[in-house]
ZAMI-30627 format. One line per 5 residues: number of its first residue (from 1); their letters; for each residue x, y, z of N, C-alpha, C. Coordinates in Angstrom, 2 decimals, padded with zeros to 5 digits. Each point is the difference from the previous one (the first is absolute). Layout:
REM residues N
NUM> a> X,Y,Z,X,Y,Z,X,Y,Z; ...
//
This chain:
REM residues 297
1> mqklr> 073.17,019.91,070.90,-000.59,-000.82,-000.77,-000.23,-001.13,000.59; -001.49,-000.82,000.11,-000.24,-001.19,000.66,-000.67,-000.76,-000.96; 000.22,-001.29,000.55,-001.05,-000.99,-000.63,-001.61,000.54,-000.47; -000.21,-000.24,-001.15,-001.32,000.30,-000.34,-000.81,-001.35,-000.59; -001.17,-000.36,000.62,-000.84,-000.96,-000.68,-000.78,000.72,-001.12
6> vaava> -000.19,-000.57,-000.94,-000.80,000.61,-001.05,-000.99,-001.07,-000.51; -001.06,000.18,-000.80,-000.83,-000.80,-000.64,-000.02,000.64,-001.32; -000.39,-000.94,-001.01,-000.57,000.31,-000.95,-000.95,-000.79,-000.66; -001.41,000.53,-000.40,-001.41,-000.89,-000.06,000.06,000.38,-001.53; -000.37,-001.25,-000.55,-000.51,-000.12,-001.46,-001.64,000.06,000.13
11> mngll> -000.58,000.94,-000.61,-001.65,-000.17,000.34,-000.12,000.66,-001.37; -001.65,-000.29,-000.27,-000.68,000.38,-000.79,-000.52,001.30,000.11; 000.07,000.94,-001.07,-000.67,001.23,000.24,-001.07,000.30,-001.09; -001.09,-000.35,000.77,-001.18,-000.09,-001.16,-000.56,001.41,-000.40; -000.10,-000.44,-001.57,-000.41,001.32,-000.34,-001.09,000.95,-000.06
16> gqtqe> 000.12,001.24,000.79,-001.43,000.91,000.66,-000.75,-000.56,001.16; 000.87,-000.86,000.72,-000.50,-000.60,001.35,000.98,000.59,001.21; -000.17,001.26,000.05,001.00,000.60,001.19,-000.31,-000.26,001.29; -001.16,-000.28,000.25,-000.13,-000.28,001.49,000.18,-001.41,000.51; -000.10,-000.98,-001.31,000.34,-001.48,000.21,001.46,000.08,-000.03
21> nlnai> 000.90,000.71,-000.72,001.31,-000.35,-000.09,000.69,000.69,001.60; -001.12,001.28,000.43,001.06,000.12,001.47,-000.61,-000.54,000.73; -000.72,-000.68,-000.04,-000.51,-001.31,000.93,000.94,-001.09,000.27; 000.61,-000.52,-001.16,000.82,-001.08,-000.38,001.22,000.57,000.36; 000.56,001.48,-000.02,001.19,000.55,000.48,-000.03,-000.08,001.60
26> dqwts> -001.13,000.38,000.52,-000.24,-000.28,001.17,000.66,-001.28,001.08; -000.99,-000.96,-001.10,000.28,-001.44,000.49,001.51,-000.41,-000.12; 000.63,000.27,-001.14,001.53,-000.33,-000.23,000.77,000.50,001.38; -000.27,001.47,-000.12,000.86,000.77,000.83,-000.13,-000.79,001.65; -001.08,-000.26,000.71,-000.31,-000.54,001.23,000.98,-001.49,-000.07
31> rakds> -000.16,-000.63,-001.47,000.80,-001.49,000.06,001.54,000.47,000.10; 000.44,000.97,-000.69,001.59,000.10,-000.10,000.16,000.67,001.58; -000.79,000.63,000.21,000.27,000.62,001.60,000.10,-001.28,001.01; -000.87,-000.90,-000.01,000.38,-001.32,000.79,001.38,-000.67,-000.04; 000.45,000.53,-001.29,000.97,-000.75,-000.12,001.20,000.71,000.03
36> gaeli> -000.33,001.06,000.71,001.41,000.88,000.47,000.31,001.11,-000.98; -000.69,000.16,-001.12,000.74,001.19,-001.25,-000.50,001.13,000.65; 001.17,000.95,-000.21,-000.10,001.07,000.05,000.09,001.03,-001.04; 000.07,-000.57,-001.35,-000.02,000.53,-000.98,-000.60,-000.72,-001.12; -001.44,000.44,-000.37,-000.88,-000.82,-001.22,-000.07,000.66,-001.38
41> lfpel> 000.54,-001.00,-000.98,000.06,000.63,-001.29,-001.32,-000.68,-000.65; -000.97,000.98,-000.72,-001.22,-000.85,-000.69,000.16,000.76,-001.40; -000.42,-000.68,-001.28,000.09,000.53,-001.14,000.01,001.03,-000.50; 000.25,000.41,-001.50,-000.35,000.73,-000.35,-001.17,000.14,-000.42; -000.86,001.41,-000.06,-001.39,000.29,000.05,-000.81,-001.01,000.44
46> vihgh> 000.16,-000.73,001.18,-000.78,-000.91,000.57,-001.32,000.74,000.44; 000.10,000.83,000.52,-001.42,000.90,000.49,-000.96,000.08,-001.47; 000.29,000.62,-000.84,-001.30,000.14,-000.94,000.25,-000.69,-001.37; 000.95,-001.24,000.14,000.02,-001.00,-001.12,001.07,000.77,-001.24; 000.21,-000.96,-000.92,001.04,000.70,-001.07,-000.68,000.16,-001.42
51> ndprt> 000.20,001.52,000.10,-000.53,000.46,-001.82,-001.59,-000.51,000.25; -000.90,000.22,000.72,-001.28,000.14,000.33,-000.38,000.98,-001.16; -001.13,-000.49,-001.03,-000.03,001.00,-000.60,-000.83,001.53,000.69; -000.34,-000.06,001.29,-000.26,001.01,000.88,000.53,000.46,000.92; 001.53,-000.25,-000.53,001.17,000.41,001.11,-000.16,001.57,000.36
56> wynae> -000.44,000.91,-000.99,000.07,001.42,-000.06,-000.86,000.35,000.92; -001.18,-000.70,000.06,-001.05,000.22,001.00,000.18,-000.27,001.48; 000.72,-001.18,000.10,000.15,-001.18,001.32,001.21,001.14,000.84; 001.16,000.46,-000.55,001.16,000.33,000.15,-000.20,001.14,001.31; 001.09,000.08,000.66,-000.59,000.86,001.36,001.21,000.52,000.56
61> lvpdg> -000.18,001.42,000.86,000.94,000.61,000.13,001.05,-000.76,001.44; 000.78,000.88,-000.76,001.30,-000.90,001.35,000.89,001.23,000.50; 000.06,-000.07,001.71,-000.43,-000.86,000.72,-001.51,-000.09,000.20; -000.71,001.27,-000.43,-001.25,000.40,000.69,-001.15,-000.82,-000.10; -000.01,-001.02,-001.29,-001.06,-000.80,-000.29,-000.47,-001.11,001.26
66> psvqh> -001.24,-000.52,-000.42,-000.27,-001.09,001.21,000.85,-001.26,000.00; 000.61,-000.36,-001.02,000.55,-001.28,-000.10,001.57,000.16,000.94; 000.61,001.09,-000.24,001.29,000.25,000.28,-000.40,000.11,001.97; -000.69,000.99,000.36,-000.52,000.07,000.88,-000.50,-001.14,001.22; -000.53,-000.96,-001.19,-000.49,-001.10,000.72,001.40,-000.91,000.11
71> lcqla> 001.07,-000.08,-000.73,001.18,-000.66,000.36,000.76,000.25,001.02; -000.04,001.41,000.20,000.47,001.27,001.24,-000.46,-000.77,000.93; -001.34,-000.08,000.36,-000.93,-000.59,001.17,000.64,-001.56,000.37; 000.26,-000.59,-001.23,000.22,-001.41,000.38,001.59,-000.13,000.56; 000.82,000.64,-000.72,001.44,-000.04,000.48,000.25,000.40,001.32
76> kkldv> -000.99,000.88,000.61,000.15,001.09,001.12,-000.38,-001.50,001.06; -001.44,-000.52,-000.46,-000.74,-001.40,000.78,001.16,-000.57,000.57; 000.37,-000.99,-001.21,001.30,-000.89,000.04,001.39,000.20,000.16; 000.27,001.27,-000.18,001.57,000.61,000.26,000.83,-000.91,-001.02; -000.30,000.17,-001.16,000.85,-000.14,-001.18,-000.10,000.89,-000.78
81> clsvg> 001.10,-000.47,-001.15,-000.06,000.93,-001.11,-000.66,-000.83,-001.19; -000.51,000.99,-001.02,-000.75,-000.72,-001.09,000.31,000.70,-000.98; 000.58,-000.67,-001.24,-000.04,000.51,-001.37,-001.16,-000.62,-000.88; -000.38,000.92,-000.63,-001.32,-000.50,-000.93,-000.39,000.75,-001.03; -000.27,-000.59,-001.34,-000.12,000.51,-000.89,-001.50,000.42,-000.45
86> lsekr> -000.04,001.24,-000.58,-001.45,000.65,-000.29,000.08,001.10,-001.18; -001.22,000.31,-000.59,000.28,001.04,-001.12,-000.47,001.48,001.00; 000.97,000.57,-000.20,-000.17,001.49,000.37,-000.21,001.17,-000.67; -001.09,000.93,000.30,-000.44,000.81,-000.88,000.31,001.51,000.61; 000.88,000.91,-000.54,000.22,000.97,000.40,-000.09,001.11,-001.59
91> ndivy> -000.89,001.21,000.45,-000.23,000.82,-001.19,-000.43,-000.54,-001.04; -000.84,-000.96,-000.04,-000.67,-000.55,-000.76,001.07,-001.33,-001.05; 000.94,000.08,000.50,000.76,-001.03,-000.59,000.67,-001.33,000.84; -000.03,-000.92,-000.57,-000.40,-001.28,000.53,001.95,-000.61,000.17; -000.04,-000.41,001.40,001.62,-000.96,000.27,000.12,-001.12,000.20
96> ntqvl> 000.68,-000.81,-000.43,000.35,-001.53,000.65,000.93,000.00,001.37; -001.07,000.14,001.13,001.09,000.38,001.04,000.09,-001.17,001.12; 001.21,000.24,000.44,000.05,-001.05,001.41,000.24,000.41,000.95; -001.05,000.17,001.00,000.31,000.81,001.13,000.62,-000.62,001.17; 000.52,000.58,000.94,000.66,-000.76,001.03,-000.62,000.73,001.34
101> vgpeg> -000.52,-000.27,001.02,-000.34,000.17,001.12,000.33,-000.56,001.33; -000.05,000.85,000.73,000.48,-001.20,001.53,-000.71,000.57,001.11; 000.37,-000.66,001.42,-001.07,000.47,001.16,-000.08,001.59,-000.02; 000.83,000.68,-000.38,000.13,001.80,000.12,-000.85,000.39,-000.89; -000.46,-000.95,-001.08,-000.95,000.74,-001.25,000.95,000.05,-001.20
106> figsq> -000.52,000.70,-001.00,000.79,-000.20,-001.37,001.40,000.58,000.08; 000.80,-001.03,-000.60,001.28,000.21,-000.24,000.33,000.81,-001.11; -000.56,-001.05,-001.37,000.37,000.98,-001.22,-000.45,-000.85,-001.15; 000.58,000.39,-001.39,-000.66,-000.89,-000.78,001.09,000.04,-001.36; -000.28,-000.85,-000.68,000.83,-000.17,-001.14,-000.93,-000.36,-001.28
111> rkihl> 000.01,000.92,-001.14,-001.11,-000.08,-000.77,001.29,-000.66,-001.43; -000.87,-000.84,-000.99,000.66,-000.85,-000.65,000.43,000.94,-000.81; 001.45,-000.18,-000.71,000.70,000.98,-000.95,-000.22,-000.77,-001.69; 000.08,-001.34,-000.17,000.05,-000.45,-001.27,-001.33,-000.63,-000.05; -001.01,000.01,-001.00,-001.01,-000.39,-000.24,-000.13,-001.26,-000.75
116> srdev> -000.50,-000.96,000.18,000.11,-001.19,-000.96,-001.25,-000.38,-001.06; 000.11,-000.37,-001.03,-001.00,-000.30,-000.93,-001.20,001.15,000.17; -001.41,-000.23,000.45,-000.99,000.69,000.09,-000.12,000.95,001.19; 000.92,-000.31,000.70,-000.20,000.97,001.50,-000.17,001.57,-000.69; 000.89,000.49,-000.90,-000.19,001.32,-000.25,-001.35,000.41,-000.18
121> ihyeg> -001.10,-000.68,-000.50,-001.56,000.04,-000.23,-000.45,000.92,001.39; 000.75,-000.75,001.15,-000.72,000.73,001.21,001.00,000.64,000.84; 001.30,000.10,-000.36,000.97,000.45,001.19,000.78,000.93,-000.84; 000.52,001.08,001.04,001.07,001.00,-000.57,001.53,-000.93,000.78; 000.82,000.40,-000.55,001.09,-000.93,000.81,000.57,001.20,001.09
126> gseip> 001.01,-000.47,000.90,000.20,000.68,001.34,001.76,000.61,-000.56; 000.27,000.96,000.74,001.48,000.62,-000.18,000.83,000.19,001.25; -000.43,-000.84,000.84,001.01,000.08,001.40,000.22,-001.58,000.50; 001.13,-000.12,000.76,000.57,-001.11,000.43,000.60,000.42,001.61; -001.28,-000.13,000.95,000.38,000.46,000.89,000.43,-001.28,000.78
131> vfnig> 000.62,-000.12,001.31,000.36,-000.53,000.76,-000.45,-000.20,001.68; -000.61,-000.68,000.99,-000.79,000.27,001.03,000.80,-000.91,001.18; 000.33,000.73,000.91,000.34,-000.55,001.46,-001.09,-000.46,000.71; 000.03,-001.25,000.32,-001.31,-000.76,001.16,000.87,-000.34,001.11; 001.21,000.69,000.19,000.54,-000.32,001.50,001.18,-001.12,-000.36
136> kwrig> -000.41,-001.27,-000.06,001.20,-001.03,000.02,000.33,000.10,-001.74; -000.75,000.40,-000.68,000.69,-000.14,-001.56,-000.28,001.09,-000.89; 000.62,000.40,-001.04,-000.41,001.08,-001.11,-000.55,-001.16,-000.83; -001.38,000.71,-000.35,-000.94,-000.65,-001.34,000.00,000.77,-001.17; 000.57,-000.64,-001.42,-000.67,000.51,-001.10,-000.81,-000.89,-000.49
141> miicy> -001.22,000.31,-001.01,-000.64,-000.81,-000.61,000.14,000.29,-001.40; -000.39,-001.30,-000.78,000.20,000.28,-001.53,-000.77,-001.06,-000.47; -000.89,000.61,-000.80,-001.33,-000.76,-000.26,-000.34,-000.59,-001.17; 000.25,-001.69,-000.07,-000.46,-000.51,-001.31,001.10,000.34,-001.02; -000.24,000.43,-000.97,000.61,000.19,-001.56,001.18,000.91,000.49
146> dnsfp> 000.00,001.11,000.92,001.25,000.57,000.55,001.09,-000.70,000.04; -000.16,-001.53,000.66,001.05,-000.83,000.24,000.95,-000.52,-001.03; -000.46,000.43,-001.33,000.72,-000.22,-001.11,000.88,000.82,-000.38; 000.00,001.18,001.10,001.12,001.05,-000.45,000.84,000.34,001.12; 001.22,-000.41,-000.25,000.98,-000.38,001.37,000.15,001.21,000.62
151> elari> 000.12,001.32,-000.82,000.03,001.32,000.38,-000.74,000.30,001.18; -001.36,-000.56,000.48,-000.52,000.54,000.70,000.41,-000.59,001.58; 000.13,-001.28,-000.04,000.48,-000.69,001.16,001.56,000.58,000.52; 000.71,000.42,-000.96,001.55,000.41,000.14,-000.26,001.58,000.37; -000.81,000.73,-000.33,-000.32,001.40,000.73,-000.68,000.01,001.36
156> lalkg> -000.82,-001.28,000.37,-000.50,-000.17,001.15,001.08,-000.29,000.89; 001.02,-000.94,-000.17,000.97,-000.40,000.71,000.82,001.39,000.25; 000.28,000.38,-001.04,000.98,001.51,000.08,-000.62,000.88,001.20; -001.35,000.02,-000.15,-000.70,000.83,001.34,-000.16,-000.80,001.13; 000.53,-000.84,000.13,000.21,-000.73,001.47,-000.86,-001.25,000.24
161> anvll> -000.88,-000.48,-001.08,-001.16,-001.05,000.16,000.83,-001.52,000.36; -000.10,-000.66,000.88,000.34,-001.19,-000.13,-000.85,-001.15,000.21; -001.51,000.31,-000.25,-000.94,-001.23,-000.42,-000.89,000.74,-000.96; -000.05,-000.64,-001.12,-000.82,000.28,-001.30,-001.07,-000.82,000.03; -001.40,000.67,-000.04,-001.27,-000.62,-000.18,-000.26,-000.07,-001.29
166> mphaa> -000.45,-001.09,-000.49,-000.25,-000.22,-001.42,-001.33,-000.70,-000.42; -001.08,001.07,000.23,-001.50,-000.59,000.07,-000.41,-000.04,-001.67; -000.64,-001.38,-000.33,-000.15,000.05,-001.65,-001.55,-000.17,-000.12; -000.64,000.22,-001.19,-001.05,-000.67,-000.18,000.19,-000.38,-001.51; 000.91,-001.12,-000.13,000.82,-000.19,-000.97,-000.86,-001.22,-000.96
171> rmktw> -000.24,000.39,-001.45,-000.76,-000.78,-001.09,001.33,-000.77,-000.78; 000.55,-001.24,000.78,001.17,-000.34,-000.61,-000.58,-001.34,-001.06; -001.57,-000.26,000.45,-000.03,-001.34,-001.09,-001.43,-000.30,000.62; -000.72,-000.15,-000.92,-001.65,-000.38,-000.01,000.09,-001.92,000.36; -001.27,-000.10,000.34,-000.22,-001.36,000.44,-001.58,-000.56,-000.13
176> tedpd> 000.16,-001.04,-000.20,-001.70,-000.49,-000.13,-000.43,-000.77,001.51; -001.11,-000.51,-000.21,-000.51,-000.92,001.18,001.27,-001.49,000.31; 000.38,-000.37,-001.07,000.87,-000.96,-000.14,000.91,000.15,001.15; 000.80,-000.90,000.96,000.72,000.03,001.01,001.39,000.22,-000.39; 000.24,-000.72,-001.29,001.54,000.20,-000.50,000.21,001.36,-000.58
181> sekaa> -001.19,000.65,-000.76,000.02,001.33,-000.45,000.41,000.96,001.08; -000.58,-000.20,001.10,000.09,000.85,001.39,001.55,-000.30,000.35; 000.21,-001.11,000.07,001.40,-000.27,000.56,001.00,000.74,-001.10; -000.15,-000.17,-001.10,000.99,000.65,-000.89,000.29,001.43,000.31; -001.32,000.99,000.42,-000.44,001.41,-000.24,001.00,000.15,001.71
186> aefsg> -000.13,-000.68,000.75,000.28,000.37,001.58,001.57,-000.32,-000.26; 000.43,-000.79,-000.59,001.67,-000.41,-000.25,000.78,001.12,-000.75; -000.90,000.35,-001.12,000.59,000.90,-000.86,000.29,001.78,001.09; -000.99,-000.22,000.55,000.14,001.34,000.81,001.07,-000.14,000.89; 000.12,-001.17,000.69,000.99,-000.17,001.07,001.62,-000.03,-000.69
191> kyfrm> -000.08,-000.39,-000.97,001.26,-000.02,-000.99,000.31,001.55,-000.19; -000.77,000.79,-000.60,000.14,001.49,-000.07,000.43,000.72,001.27; -001.21,-000.24,000.80,000.58,000.52,001.37,001.37,-000.25,000.51; 000.05,-000.99,000.27,001.56,-000.68,000.67,001.38,001.01,-000.91; -000.70,-000.18,-001.15,001.39,000.62,-000.93,000.13,001.32,000.32
196> iattr> -001.13,000.95,000.29,000.01,001.50,-000.01,000.40,000.71,001.31; -000.68,-001.26,001.27,000.54,000.64,001.37,001.14,-000.18,000.38; 000.44,-001.36,-000.46,001.64,-000.36,000.47,000.89,000.89,-000.76; -000.38,000.20,-001.00,001.28,001.12,-000.79,-000.27,001.26,000.45; -001.05,000.65,000.46,000.08,001.64,000.44,000.53,-000.32,001.60
201> ayens> -000.29,-000.87,000.70,000.57,-000.29,001.53,001.25,000.07,-000.19; 000.63,-001.09,-001.18,001.57,000.05,000.20,000.55,001.02,-000.37; -000.68,000.82,-001.13,000.83,000.96,-000.69,-000.24,001.46,001.10; -000.45,000.10,001.04,-000.42,000.84,000.84,000.39,-000.06,001.61; 000.27,-001.63,000.13,000.28,-000.34,001.75,-001.20,000.38,000.23
206> cymvl> -001.16,-000.02,-000.29,-001.46,-000.03,000.97,-000.85,-001.05,-000.06; -000.89,000.23,001.19,-000.94,-001.58,000.05,-001.04,000.71,-001.27; -000.67,-001.37,-000.41,-001.34,000.74,-000.78,-000.95,-001.10,000.37; -001.02,000.71,-000.06,-001.08,-001.01,000.66,-001.36,000.10,-001.36; -000.11,-000.80,-000.60,-000.92,000.08,-001.08,-001.74,-000.80,000.57
211> cnqag> -001.11,000.54,-000.79,-001.25,-000.55,-000.10,-000.47,000.56,-001.12; -001.03,-001.00,-000.14,-000.62,000.47,-001.44,-001.69,-000.57,000.31; -000.72,000.72,-000.88,-001.48,-000.66,000.18,-000.14,-001.33,-000.35; -001.27,-000.37,000.16,-000.07,-001.78,-000.07,-001.42,-000.07,-000.23; -000.04,-000.26,-001.13,-001.59,-000.53,-000.56,-000.59,000.89,-001.17
216> kagiv> -000.90,-000.13,-000.55,-000.74,000.29,-000.96,-000.77,001.24,000.74; 000.14,001.30,-000.18,-000.47,000.85,000.49,-001.59,000.75,-000.37; -000.12,-000.67,-001.22,-001.65,000.34,-000.73,000.31,000.35,-001.44; -001.03,000.41,-000.67,000.41,000.07,-001.42,-000.24,001.46,-000.59; 001.13,000.34,-000.65,000.00,001.28,-000.29,-000.89,-000.47,-001.96
221> dtypq> -001.37,000.82,-000.37,-000.57,-000.62,-000.90,000.81,001.07,-001.32; 000.46,000.63,000.11,000.79,000.48,-001.47,000.97,-000.89,-000.19; 000.35,-001.04,000.66,001.11,-001.05,-000.58,-000.73,-001.45,000.02; 000.28,-000.46,-001.16,-000.43,-001.69,-000.11,000.53,-000.83,001.53; -001.06,-000.81,000.48,000.16,-000.86,001.17,001.89,-000.62,000.38
226> dspnq> 000.27,-000.38,-001.53,001.47,-000.84,000.35,000.94,001.24,-000.11; -000.32,001.47,-000.48,001.07,000.67,-000.31,000.94,000.30,001.29; 001.54,-000.27,-000.23,001.21,000.59,000.83,-000.27,001.15,000.70; -001.05,000.61,-000.20,-000.45,001.41,000.68,-000.93,-000.06,000.96; -000.63,-001.28,000.35,-000.94,000.03,000.96,000.46,-000.05,001.04
231> pnhag> -000.29,000.25,001.42,000.73,000.47,001.67,-000.23,-001.47,000.29; 001.03,-001.28,-000.62,000.06,-000.95,000.41,001.67,-000.26,000.70; 000.19,-000.03,001.15,001.28,000.00,000.70,000.14,-001.43,000.29; 001.63,-000.24,000.08,-000.22,-001.69,000.47,000.86,000.15,001.18; -000.03,000.95,000.98,000.59,000.04,001.17,001.48,-000.32,000.64
236> gclvv> 000.36,-000.46,001.13,001.06,-000.30,000.28,001.00,000.97,001.08; 000.75,000.06,000.67,000.57,000.78,000.93,001.64,-000.61,000.12; 000.77,001.07,000.30,001.72,-000.82,000.61,000.57,001.54,000.66; 000.60,-000.46,000.48,001.14,001.08,001.10,001.40,-000.63,-000.87; 000.98,001.26,-000.13,001.12,-000.57,-000.29,001.15,000.71,000.63
241> dphge> 001.10,-000.28,000.35,000.95,000.72,001.12,000.93,000.58,-000.93; 000.72,000.86,000.54,000.94,000.93,-000.70,001.02,-000.42,-000.56; 000.22,-001.60,-000.13,001.07,-000.42,-000.64,-000.79,-000.98,-001.33; -001.26,000.66,-000.01,-000.57,-000.58,-001.09,-000.45,-001.71,000.15; -000.20,-000.48,001.08,-000.39,-001.12,000.24,-001.62,-000.09,000.80
246> itaqt> -000.74,-000.92,-000.45,-001.18,-000.25,000.19,-000.12,-000.24,001.29; -000.81,000.85,001.05,-000.29,-000.27,001.56,-001.23,-000.71,000.08; -000.96,000.02,-000.80,-001.10,-000.72,000.41,-000.96,000.36,-001.54; -000.88,-000.94,-000.32,-000.67,000.15,-001.36,-001.51,-001.21,000.36; -000.93,000.69,-000.77,-001.10,-000.81,000.14,000.49,-001.23,-001.54
251> sfekv> -001.05,-000.99,-000.14,000.31,-001.16,-000.74,000.24,000.11,-001.75; -000.97,001.46,-000.27,-000.32,000.13,-001.42,-000.32,-001.48,-000.76; -000.91,-000.60,000.58,-000.43,-000.99,-000.62,-001.49,-000.24,-000.20; -000.59,001.01,000.46,-001.70,000.19,-000.36,-000.03,001.69,000.10; -001.29,000.55,-000.27,-000.32,001.40,-000.21,-000.72,-000.13,001.51
256> qeeil> 000.61,000.63,001.49,-001.17,-000.16,000.77,000.50,001.31,001.13; -001.33,000.40,000.58,000.39,001.15,000.94,001.13,-000.77,001.02; 000.92,000.78,000.76,000.73,-000.33,001.17,000.84,000.74,000.30; 000.90,-000.48,001.06,000.68,001.25,000.88,001.48,-000.41,000.38; 001.15,000.34,-000.14,001.12,-000.22,000.22,000.83,000.65,001.15
261> iadll> 000.48,-000.54,001.22,000.67,000.91,000.97,001.45,-000.34,-000.12; 000.78,000.89,000.16,001.23,-000.06,000.18,000.92,000.82,000.61; 001.20,000.01,000.86,000.60,001.33,000.40,001.13,000.22,-000.55; 000.20,001.44,000.19,000.99,001.03,-000.83,001.18,-000.11,001.33; 001.17,-000.36,-000.27,000.79,000.06,000.70,001.20,000.97,-000.32
266> pellw> 000.42,001.07,001.11,000.85,000.90,-000.56,001.34,-000.64,-000.07; 000.72,-000.87,000.53,001.06,-000.48,000.13,000.10,-000.53,-001.78; -001.04,-000.41,-000.55,000.23,-000.58,-001.60,000.37,001.38,-000.72; -000.74,001.25,000.56,000.36,001.03,-001.18,001.25,000.70,000.67; 000.27,-000.05,001.02,001.60,000.44,000.41,001.13,-000.61,-000.68
271> earsq> -000.35,-001.28,000.19,000.81,-000.97,-000.95,000.34,-000.04,-001.43; -001.13,000.54,-000.54,-000.10,000.12,-001.38,000.84,001.17,-000.70; -000.38,001.13,001.13,000.03,001.49,-000.52,001.93,-000.02,000.91; 000.28,-000.65,000.46,001.68,-000.03,000.51,000.69,-000.67,-000.92; -000.07,-000.61,-001.46,000.58,-000.58,-000.65,000.86,000.65,-000.86
276> pnyti> 000.95,-000.27,-000.28,001.40,001.06,-000.93,-000.74,000.41,-001.07; -000.75,-000.86,-000.71,-000.82,000.18,-001.24,-001.46,000.68,000.14; -000.39,000.48,001.04,-001.31,000.43,000.22,000.03,001.23,-001.14; -001.26,-000.32,-000.87,-000.01,000.85,-001.37,-000.22,001.01,000.39; -001.16,000.70,000.82,-000.13,001.50,000.17,001.23,000.51,000.32
281> rqrrp> 001.16,-000.70,000.67,000.90,001.03,000.76,001.12,-000.01,-001.28; -000.11,-001.11,-000.94,001.00,000.18,-001.28,-000.46,000.83,-001.15; -001.29,000.33,000.02,-000.72,000.48,-001.42,000.98,001.15,-000.69; 000.22,000.33,-001.20,000.40,001.14,-000.36,-001.19,001.10,-000.63; -000.65,000.78,000.82,-001.09,000.35,-000.55,000.19,001.26,-001.19
286> elfrl> 001.63,000.37,000.15,000.04,000.95,-001.30,-000.05,-000.63,-001.25; 000.23,-001.11,-000.22,-000.11,-000.45,-001.04,-001.26,-000.52,-000.49; -001.26,000.64,000.85,-001.08,-000.40,-000.30,-001.04,000.70,-000.52; 000.46,000.99,-000.77,-000.97,000.90,-000.44,-000.67,-000.22,-000.88; 000.08,-000.97,-000.80,-000.81,-000.51,-001.27,-001.94,-000.32,000.85
291> lsetr> 000.54,-000.67,001.15,-001.12,-000.64,000.60,-001.23,001.55,000.23; 000.30,000.80,-000.05,-000.85,001.15,000.59,-000.28,000.88,-001.60; 000.18,-000.74,-001.14,-000.12,000.66,-001.44,-001.09,-000.41,-000.48; -000.91,000.57,-000.76,-001.13,-000.56,-000.66,000.45,-000.34,-001.32; -000.34,-001.31,-000.26,000.43,-000.54,-001.16,-001.03,-000.60,-000.76
296> nf> -000.13,-000.05,-001.63,-001.03,-000.62,-000.44,000.83,-001.34,-000.65; -001.12,-001.12,000.32,000.51,-001.43,-000.52,-000.93,-000.47,-000.98
//
């Protein structure tokens, strides 16, 4: 394992504007590469937009669709790995999917497992929790609401992941044109992201890299314009080390597209996992049967 420079990009995934979103990904990737980034994380559903009414029509094959092929070419050209969210269509079923591509092409994908709010209108939940080896590190991806379920991060850590990517299109709080309203929404998102990312990192002695869509992506006509279900995302990025300490973060003071660069250091991972109370070593799975039982609440 070696030092890995990562970038997290908070950008807007405009509804139904696939080519414009891909063009923006190209630009952000070039900027990240210029900063030395080797692994670049983009938000959930950033290619096709979050809950676009035309999601079924816009969704593409993975990996053979044009958007993933575009990402593969970009990754090869710039010699980087990219994690990017889009709507995937397979056998007429649509999934909220995060793909991982590298210089050699398509590496793999993660389908969102737990669907929040109105996402059930458009998407089917996934059923696999894979880990991917990119050479220097082993990668797991946990999409937005899935991060609220601690079992996913634990399973990925047990499977050997040492860095977990947390792409979001989180509708945490709406805002108006008033700067104070916008600041309140950004701060609210930052408080939640810091809580969830530091907890998952500490629980599993993993690095966490998080980004969120940033901006108002468009209007969904089936909802009032001030509805919390509109695709309005307050942005933000952060990186947390395996001790649960924040390595780098954006300001969370306004909603804006931005990029965060940080180095993942293997010595911090080894240090966290060599502690006598390293939780994965001390766990008692024979007592955890209840976690796999279905119960009504």
